[in-house]
Each structure stands twice: as C-alpha cells, then as structure tokens.
N, C-alpha and C positions, 0 to 999 in steps of 0.2 A: 168465549178463547179460552183457552186449554193453558192446562199449569203447565211449568215450565219440565225442561224432561220429555214433553210428551211430543210423537212425531204429528203432522199438522197433515195427512194427504191431501191435493188438490187436482182440480184436473185441468187446467191452466197451469204450463210451461213456468216449470221451479229455478231456484236457485240456490245452491249452494250456500250465497252470503259475500259479506264484505268483509276484508280484511278483520277485521272486532269482534265476528261471530264467535258462538261457544264451542270448542274443544267434543263438547258431548254430546252437541246437537248434531255436529256433524256427523258424530259416531255415530248415531240413532239414526241417521239419516242414509248411514247406506249397509251397516250392517244390517236392513230390513224393516216393516213396520212393528213399533212398539205391539206389547200384550193389548191395551187395550182395542188398534187398528182389527186384531184379527179378532175383537171381541166384537164388534161394529159388521166385521165380515160376517162372522157369525148369526146375527140377528141384523139385518140387510135394517140403515136407518136412510132415511132422507139429508139426503148431504144439500149444502149451502154452496148454491151457486155463487163464483164470483166472474165478475160483469167483466169483457172481454174491454180494459181502455187504461192505457197505460198512463200514469200519473201526471206526464208534462203537456198534456194534448198540446203537439207539434203537429201540422201539419201533415206530415210524411210519414208518425207514426202512428197515424191514424189510418192513412191509406193503406202501412202493412197492414194493423191487424184488419179493415175490411178487404184486404185482400187474400187472406185467409193462411198468413205468416203471424199468427201468435205465440211464442214465447217468451215470458214472462219470467220474472224473479220479481220473490215480495219484500214490500222497505224489511227492514232491520229492527220490529215495533219491541225487541225485546231491551234493547239501547237503543233510547231515546235522542244522545246524543248525539248518532252516528244516522237515524234516521231524521234528524232534521237538519242534518251534514249533505245527506236526497235532496232533500226538500229545495236546502237556498240550492243545490246545484240546479235541477231540473224545473222548478216554481223559482224562474228569476224574478219576474215581475208581482208575485205572490205579496201582501204584507207580511211580515216578522209573526204576529199577534197571529192568523191563520196556517204557520205555517207549523209554531207549537202546538195548535191544537189539533190538527192532522198528527203530528209525528207524534203525540201524546196519546192519541185512540190510533192508531196505525192498525193494531193486530184486529182491534171490533170492523175495521173499515173494509178489512184485504185489500190497502193500496198495493199494486206492481207497477212493473219497473220492465220497456220492452229488455227485451234481449241486444239491442241493436243498439243500446245508448251503451254497453261495455264491449271492451277491445276482450278479441278474444286469450289475447293470453292472461285475464282473470279467467277464463272459466274452464271450466274440463268436462271429461265425461265421466261418470258414476254410473258404468253401466250403460241401461237404454233414458239416464238422465242427464239433462246436462245441466251443469250445478254451476256454481262461481265460488272461488279457489277460496278455503278460509285463510286470516290472517296469521296463523304459527307456520301454512305451508308456502304464501308468500310474500311475508317481514314485512308488509304495507295494511292497512286498508283496503278494500275497493270500493272507489268511489264511482260515479258514473257519469256520461259525460252530455253536454247537451247537444249538441250535434250527433249524426249515428257516426261508426267511426267499426260497425261487426255485421253484420247479414245475418239473416238465419240460417242455421246450414240445412242440405240437403237430404243428409241421411243420419241415421244413424250411428255414430261412431266416425261421424268424417269429420277427415285432418282440419286440425283448425288452425289456418294460417292466419299472420299479423293482416289489416283492414285498415286502411284510412277513406272516410269516402269526405263530399263535397262540404264545405259547411252550410252551406245551403240546406242539403239537407232534401236535393229533388225526389222524388219518390222512382222516377225514373233516370235515375243519375247510375252507371255504376262503379264498382272501388276501383280506390288507385293507393295500385300495391304497392310497398315500399318495400328499397333493394334490398334489403334484408331482414327476413320475416322468422322470425321467431317459428318454427314449428314442430310438431310431436305429432308422429302418429300413434292412434291410438286403436288397440284391439275391443271389439265388440264380446259382452262377457259372454260366458254360454250359454246354446239355450235361444240367442237370440240371433234373428237374420239382423244382419248387418245393409248389405243391399236391398234393399226398402226404404220408399220414402217414409220421412216421420208424418204421422198421422195418424188419424182413428184414435182407437182408447191406445193403440201401444206410445203415443207420443204424448197423448193428454196423461196419462201415465208417468211415465219419462219428468215431467214438472215437476217435480220438490218439493221441498217445502217453501211457509210462504213467508219465511226473513233467513238472509245467508247462508249461516251452518247448516242448512237442512231438516232443523228444528231447534226448537230452548233447549240451553245449554243451563250448565250448571249455573257459567258467568259471561260476563257480558262480550262483545271484539273488541271492547277498548280497553279489556283488565287480557282480554287475551294475546296483545299486540300491543299494550305500551303498559303492563303491567299497574295497571289504574283503578281502582275502583272506582263504580259508577258517580260517586257524589264529584269523584275528584273528574271525572270527567265529563262530566257536565260542566264540569267547572272553567275547563279548559276549553268547551265547547263553545260557553255562552260569554265569555270576553267580545266578544266580536257587538253583539247585541247588550254587553254590557255598556263599552265605549260608545258606543252609538248614541244610548240614552242617556251616559251621564252628561249629567250640565255643564258649557263652559267655564263655570266658576271656579270647580276644580281642579284645574288648568291653573290659576293663576293665584293661587291662595297662598303657600308655601313659598314666602319671597325670600325664605334662608337659605331654602336648598339651591333656589337660581344665585341668589349672590356665590356664595360655599362653588356651584357648578361655575362662576363665571371667574371667580380667583385661580381655579386648579387650569383651564382654560390659561389662563394669562400666566399663570406659572410653567402651564407644560411650551406656550407660545418664546417662551422666553431663554428655557431651558433648548427648545427647536433652533431660536435666535441665534443660541451660543454656540450653537454644534454646529451651524451653518458657517458661522463665521472661524472657526477652527479648520472644516471642510477644505474651505477659500484659504485657509492660511498652506493646507499639504498639495492644495492643488497650484498656490504659486510655485513650494517649494520645488513639485515633479515637474512645474516648468521649469525655473531654474536648473535643474540635471536636464532637462532634456536636451533645455539647449547647448550647455556644457556636451550632453552628447555626438549635438550635431555637427558644434565645433569640430571635435572628435574625428569623427566621420569624414568631415569633408579634408580636414588634412590628412587624414589615411587616406583617401578617395589622389590628394597629392601625390604623398609619398607611391603610393600604389602605381601611378603613371610615371613619378619618375624610375620606378620599377622597371615599369613595363621599358621605360627608354634606354637602361641599361641592360633589361636582356635582350631586347633589338642588335644593341649592338654587340653582346657576347655572338647573336648568332650570329650576326655580321663575319666577324672576326673568327669564328666556327669555319662558314662557310670559306674566307678567306684561308684556310690553315686549310680543308678540306680540299681546296683547290690545288694549292701549293702540292696536296700531298699526290693529288690525281697527274699533276702537272708530272711532278718528279717520280709515279712511277710512268708513265709511259714513255717519258724519256730514256728513261728504262730499260724498258722493253723494245724503246729504238735503237737504242747502242749495242744491246744483246743482237736485233735482227742484223743489223749493219756488219758484228762480227760474225754471225752465222755466214750471211752472204758475202762474206771477202776469207773465211775458212780462216781467219789469223787465231792462234791459239793466245790465248792468256797468260800469260807470266808473270812476276810480281817485278823483275827485270823490266819493262814495257814502263811501269808508273814513274820509274826514275829522270834525270834530266838528257835530253838526245844525246848530250857530250858523252853519256857513259853509256849507249845504246839503249835509250826509252824510244818509247814511240807517242809522237804529236798526238795521232788519231787516239789511244787511250791515256793521254795524260789531259786530254780536254775535256773527258768523257768522267773524270775519274769521281765528281760530285753522284753521276747517275750507277758508275760501276760501285765502289763502294758508298757513300754513302757522306765521307768526307768532304770538306771543301776545296778542297785542291792535293793532287800528287805530292807535293810537299810535307802534308801537313798529316797523310798518311801513312805516308813514309816515317817521317819523326815517330810516331806511334809505334809503327813495327822498332822501328828502335829501341824507343822505351821497354816493349815488350822483351824485348832481347837481351836487357843489359844484363852483359856480363856471359851471354852465351845461353841464358835460361830459357830461351825456348828450345834455341835449337836441342837441347837435353833433355828434351820433351817425349817420356815414355810414347808408344801410340797405342791407343785400348785397342786389344783383341776378344773381346767377348767378356766370359765372368773368369776361363784364364788366367785372364790378366793380371788377377788380384792374389794368382797363389808364389806359394813362396819360392818357388824353382820355373817361374814363367819365362823368368828370362834363357836357362835352358832351355829349356821347351820349344822357344822361341827362334832360337837360334839354329838347336838341331832341325827344324822346320822351313828354315831360311830356307829363300834364293839365292844364291852367286847370284845371275843373271840379273838379277831385278831391279828393273829399273826406278832407283830414289828419288823422291819427291822431294824436295827445298821448302822446309819448314815457312818461308818466305813465302812462296807459292799454296802452302796454304791457308796462312794466316791472310792471304787475297782471298783464297776462296772461298773462305767461311763468309767473310762481309761481304764478297758480291751475293752470296745465297742467300744472306738473311737481307742483303739492299732489294734485289731483284723479289726472291720470292719463286726463284723458280727453280726444279726438280733438280734432285740429283743426277739425274739421269742425264739430262739437259748441260748442267754446269760440268761437271763432271768431263763428258765430249766438248766445252769449250775450252778444259783446260786439259785437256790429254788427259788424266788420268782417269786407273781404272774407275769405275761403279764403286766397287768393293773397300776398295782404297781408300779414294773423297772418302765412304760414309765414314773409314773408322776414323780418317785423322780426323774427320770432321768436329767427332764424337770428341779426341783430345785435344785439337784444339777448344772446344765449348770448353769442359772441365780447368782446361789453364788455366782461360782468357779468367772463369769466373775468380779461383783464388787467388789468382794477381790483383783485376782488380778491388778486389773487396780490401784484398791487405795496400792497397795506396790511397785507397779516401775513408779513414777511419775518421769517427765521428770528434769534429774538432772539440776543442775545449770552451767554458762558458767566456771566457775570457775572449776569444776568440772569434767568438761571434756575436757577442757584445758589438765589440768590435768594427765589424760588418756590417752591424742589420740597419737599414734607411731609418730615417728617423720618421716617416709617418706611421710605421710598425709600432714602436712607442706611442706617438699618439691617439690608435685610435685599442688597438689589447691595452695598452695602460701597463705595462711590465718592460721590464729589461731583460726577465729571464728566459724571454719565448727564445726556442733553439730549437724550434723545425716549426711544420705543418707537412701533415696528414692525410691522403685520400685514399680510395682504392679507384682499381682497373680492371676492368674485363677485357677479357678478349675474346670472340668464340671459337667455340671447337667446332666441328662433325660430331654429329648424333649418334653414341654410341647403339647397340642394337642388343646391346644385355642390361635390362631393365635396373638394375639397382647403380650403375650406373650409370643410366641417364637420368635418373633420379638427383641421383648426386651431384652432377653434373646441368641443372636445370637452375637455373635464374630467372625470379618471379619477375626482377626490375628487367634487365633485359629482352625475357620474354624468349630465351633458347637457353642451348648449353655453352658455357663460359666455363671457365679457370681466372679465378683470380689473385689481383695482389693487393698489396698495401705498402704504399710508398711514403717517403718521406724526404724533405729540400728542406736546407738554412731557410732563415728569412732574405740572405744573402741571392739566392736563389742556385743554390750548387745541391746536387745531389746528394743525399745524407746513406740513405739506406733504403732496401727494398728486399723483398720478403720473399718466400718460395711460390709458388702457385697452390694454389688449396683450389676444392669446387666450386662450383659460384653455386652451389645452394646455399653455405656458407655467409651468414652475418656482419657486419662492418664490425659489430662488439666482440663479437671472437673471434673472429682474423684475427682483432687487434693483440689477442691474449694471447693464444696458440700461436705464434705467428713470431718470437722474438724480439716484438715491439717493448714491450715494458722492461728488458733486460736494457736496452738504449737510453732508456730516461732514466736521468739519474737526482735526486734529492733534490728538492727545488725547483727543476724546472718547471717550465710550462712550455707547453704545445697548442696549438690550433689546428682545430679540423669544421666541420660542418656540421650544423646543428644533426643529423644521424650521426654522429659518433658520443652525443649527451653518456649513455651509459660505461662509453671508454672512464667516467670521470670515478668514478668509483674504484677499481683498480690503481689508475692513476695516484689517487689519495691516499690509500694503503703506502704504497712509494715516498710521501709527501712529495709528489709534484700534482701539479692544476692542467689540467683543460677551458681554453676558450671556444670559446659557442655563438654563432649568432643567437639570439632571445626567441624561444620558442612561446606560441601563444597556449597561452594559460585554457582550463577548460573552463565552461560558464554552468552557467543553471540548468538540471538537468528537466530535461519536454517532458511535459506530463505526459502526450500520445505515445512517444518513440520511447521515454528511456533512456535516450540519450543525451549527452550532455556536448552542446553546441559548444565549438574556442571560441573566446573573446578575441576582437579585432586587434592588428597590431595598434601600438599607439605609436605618434609620428617618430618618436626617440626609438624607439625598434624599428622602427624601418630604420629610419640612418645612422642608424649600428651594424642593419643586416648591410645594407648597400656599401656600407663602407668597410668591414670586415671580405664583404663578396670581396670587392675589390684590391683586396691584396692578397685574397686566397688566391685567384684566375692564375697566379706564376705556376702551382702545380699541376694545373688542367694542360699547361703550354708546355709543361716536362713532358707529359701525356704523347700530346700531340707530337714534338719534335722526338719523341721515342716512335708516335706510327709511323711516323714517314718510311719509314725501312718496312717494308711488303709484307716478312714474314711475319712478322709478328701483330700485322696489320686488320693482315686478311680471317680465314677460318682457316685452323690449323686441324691439320691432319690429326688422325688420334694414333699413331705412331709413334709423331714426332709433339706427343703433352709429357712423357716422360722426363726429354730437355728443353721445356718450355721458360724454367723456371732459372736456368742458368743462363738462357738465351737472353732472354728479357731482362736480366736481369746488368747481366753486361751492355746489352744496347741502352739501355736508363744510364747509367755512369754515364756510358760513354759518351751520347749522342747529348745527354745533357752539360759535361763537364768540357769536354774537350768542343764545343761550338761558343756557339756568342750567346753570351751570358742571357740570363732571359728578361730582367730587366730592361737590359738596353735595348732585345732585339723592343719589347713592350713597349717602351720611350719610343722608337725609330719608328715603328707602324702605326702609332697615335699621332705622329708629327709632332715630338714634346724636341 
C-alpha cells in the first residue's frame, strides 16, 4: 500500500471519492501523476492487476461486469469509518465483524464498487477520467446505493444526466428518466477525442485512484466534510455498532434519571393543562363576543329592511311627483297649443274675472300657464308686487348702457314716439308663462304679441326686480318666531330648540360648453353631467328661508356653504340640520358658535393587511333608527325642490345663454313656489292620508 499523498494508478475505472475524501489527494489526481509514477514509467514494473468484481455481489452488477461495462470506484481506504459505511450499504447481509475487517484491509485488498451504484449528480469528468465529487465541492459525503441508480457512460465527456433504475436491478431494464434532471455539459480536455466510445487503454487510464479523492490526501474525508478528526469520526460512525452490542441492562440502571424525567413530564403536563384551561376561557369569551356581534348583525339587517322600505316609499313618492310634473308639463303644452290654434293673444286682463273682461278659457288654464293654483292667486301676487306702483316704475334693461349716468337721456333721445308700450302686468304674466312652460322667447313673444327683442329686455328687467323684491319680503325670522312654529317631532328627533333651518343642495342640468375649462368647471361627478349648483334653506315649519346664487357643478357641498353666504345667515347659538355629506361644514359653523346636526357616519374599522384599506364598521340599531328619523324630517327640503322643479324652465336642461340669469330666476321660483303654495308639511300629510 502506498504512503499518504501518493497517487495510485489503476487499470480499471477510478473514482474521485466520497464527500469525505481529502482535498490534497484530489488535487494530486487532477494535477497528474506524482514523481513516483514518473519513476515507474521510466523503469517499467509489473503492475498489480485488480480483479473486475464489484463489492456488492449482486446479480445485475455481475452481469454488467461480464457484459464488458466495467467502470468502478475504489473504497475510501484511508477513512475506515466511511469505508465501513459503504460496506453497510452494499453488503447488507454481511456480519459486522467481517465488515470491520474488510474496511481495515480495504487498501491492501483493492475493493472496488461499480459506478452504477452512484448517482450521476455525484460524478464528474476530470479530463478523460470519471471521478466522484469530493466532499468540499458537494457539501456532503458521497454514498452508494444498493440498487442501480445510473448507467455506464458510452463516451468520454458524455453529459451526465440524472437517472433512476428499477429497484429489482434487472440487467435488461432500461433507466427511468426523472422529469427534473440536473445535467451539465462537460468539455473534453485538449488533445483527447470526445466522439469515440470509452474503451481500451484510454478507458482504463481514466479509471482514477482507488479511493474517492483520486489519491491519498493529507486528511480523511470526514475531516474535510464535517471538520472531525479520524478518531471522532470513528466514534460517530460506530454509534450503531456500540448501541447494538450494548447489553439491555444499561437501559434500566439509572432509575433516578428516569424518575426525574417523569417528574419533568408531569410538570409539563400540568402546565399544558393550565394553558388549555386558559385557552378554553378565551374561546368562551370570544364566543360571547361572536354571539353579541351576531345579535348586532341581526338588528342591523332588520334596520336595513326598514331603510329599504323607507327608500322604496321615497322612490314611490318621487315617482308620483315626477308624474305630476310630467302631467303639468303636458297640460301646459296642451294649453299653449290650444292658444296657438285659436290665435288668441295672451294678456294679463284675460286672467281677471269675466265681469271685468277676463277670458274663461285662460282663467281655467291658469295653473298650466302660470304655475299658480288659480287666476285669483296670480292676480293677488301681482298686486303685492305692484304695491304703491312699484312695478310700474321699473326701468327697462337695455344692456350695459342702462347703468350709465346719462342712461335716461340717451334712451329718451333714441326712443320712438309711436312705439307700442307693453304694460308691466303683461310682462309679469309673460315672465311666469315662460318660466312655467319653458317655451322659447320667440314662441312666447308671438303668443303675447310682443316684439322678441322687447320681450327679452323686459324679461331680464322683471327677473331682477322680482329677485330683489321677494328677497326683501322673506327675511330670516327671529329665533323665537321659528321656535314658536317648529313642530314637536323636530324637537324629539334633533333634541334642540335652536334648530333654525334645514339645508340641502340642488343641481340643474346645463348644455355642455365647447370650451374645455368651462366644461371642466360645470362637470358634476355626482350627476355625471354639466350642472349649476344651489344651496337652499327652509325652516322646520316648511317655509322657504334662503337660496344661494348658482355655482359651477364641480364645487363641493362644503365649499358652496362657505362661499355662498350661508354662514352669514347663521347667528351664534343657531343649529342647522343637513345630510351626512355636509359634515365638514360643522367646523366653520363652530367658529361662529353654531352647530350642525347630521346623521351618524360609519366609523372606520381595522385595516386590511392585504389591501391596506379600512372597511367601515356596520351601523348599530340606534344609528339606523336615528338616520331614519332624521331622513323623515329632512325630506321636506326635497319636497321644496320638487315644487320648484314643476316649473319647466328650471326643470329641464338650460341653454348656455340662460346660465347668467339662472341664479335670480331659480331663487324667485324657489321662494314663490314654496311660500305661495300649500304648506309642505300639510301637503305631505295629505299625500300620506293623515
């Protein structure tokens, strides 16, 4: 046997070794023959012939050898423990004493293992030699398998693909390829042919050394892989033998240790019992919480069903109002068509009693022509407007020149002495006719017998005059007056005596402007259309209190309350009711010493770990009841808007040339339609059959 660190050339197939082979021995095998080998080549000696026989003595392995497919790897004879481990795998039925003897004499006996016992992933090409990977490269010791797990390569440098043969080891059975194969292409060293088959001298020369590293190294494979000394490695590898040969008496001698271990187990069991009891208590507490949540969910569902019923009721009421508006529009159109058919010219005097020269047909259609309940109510409204001749002294608007200092002199110079003067009561009738029916000025002026240009100027003048007049006629009542007329149900729901108004917003559709900036300003995300927006207020008794100017539909509810002048309407100590969308208005109101009452909002819940969002918590039964109660009282401002929208001029889509006057027109319509008609609460009670 050669000394440590020398290369042992063989005629048969060699192996680079298991994972515990030494690094120096592997380097010696890769770097070429040692000096002693060169001396042997200079003086040829008789080489020792190793028998072609695998250590395992299995039938399929012997068939491989007899079939000429002999490629082997030597036992790791410099590492007795690893050699003994190989023998335990390959010689399963060999007595342990024989294994130990053969492992200690492995270097002198020249025991070989066929390459089919090793997986291809544990092999590599080192030039023309097929070697086993060393432990430093593989990270684990290379162990053979008792069954056949690979085949002999047919060519030098052939790609080594992972294989898996049958456990029976049938010599005629082919390999079963695994789906995932770890393969790598190896390049043959320079000067060697890779296309030819392994055989002859070249094949035998590539057999490698007789131990896994390709030669003896300075340390064992166990030390290279695990950092163990040979003695420690032997102790670790011999545990199985020691335990198997130990007498049974050793297992029962130390009774104190057994008792201590049992005491430890008892303490652990007691601790586990306490922990289980604690977990059971937590589970019971969680179950109580779950039952409470289930109860709240059931209550929420019942409240939701109530809200759905209320919503359906509100929808039916809204549909009823829409049908009434549609019927009113059709009646107005029918009245207009009837007037066109008969060719009668409309005038204010036709609304007077028949004894005073009135027309019975016009008086009968007064609601469709003016929007008022009767001709008498419309005439009475004109008398209020023209008190002490205020309306007859109105100045006609003639554009920008009307506001100059010398406007009257300029108009007198250019006036026509023979021009037909239209009475202001006819213009009053004309104004409400246009607003109610929504017809164009060209059609309305023809029906009244007025020039279109004159009708347009008079319409603007009447709009401005009525806006200023009716705003002065409907100031904000005092707090005592409002409290005296506030119904009892408001005090019960809102729980305050200082509630002075209910506010909400209204949007009117407009035509889409061509300019992009104007279109962006008018666009409403809520209506998905170009709109103008108002904010209005009514008293708890149902009277119209205030209406703002028109603002672009893009403005929010909070912003319109701050810039429209609504805050100036409120005084210290006043309270206001609104929808939950106005919750941010509470901050500017609080600065004035006022308060805002709105339905409760859903509180944010726990943050979702997946989406990062907070899902709102469900409403409690009390929140649902409070929301429903406030909605039943806040609906009156929606009825006020519905009464105003019975006038087709503000109910349809506005033309862009009418947007500049819509603020004054809508305010006049809102104040008069609410305050000069049936009270909202009385109309609601009559509609509900109360």
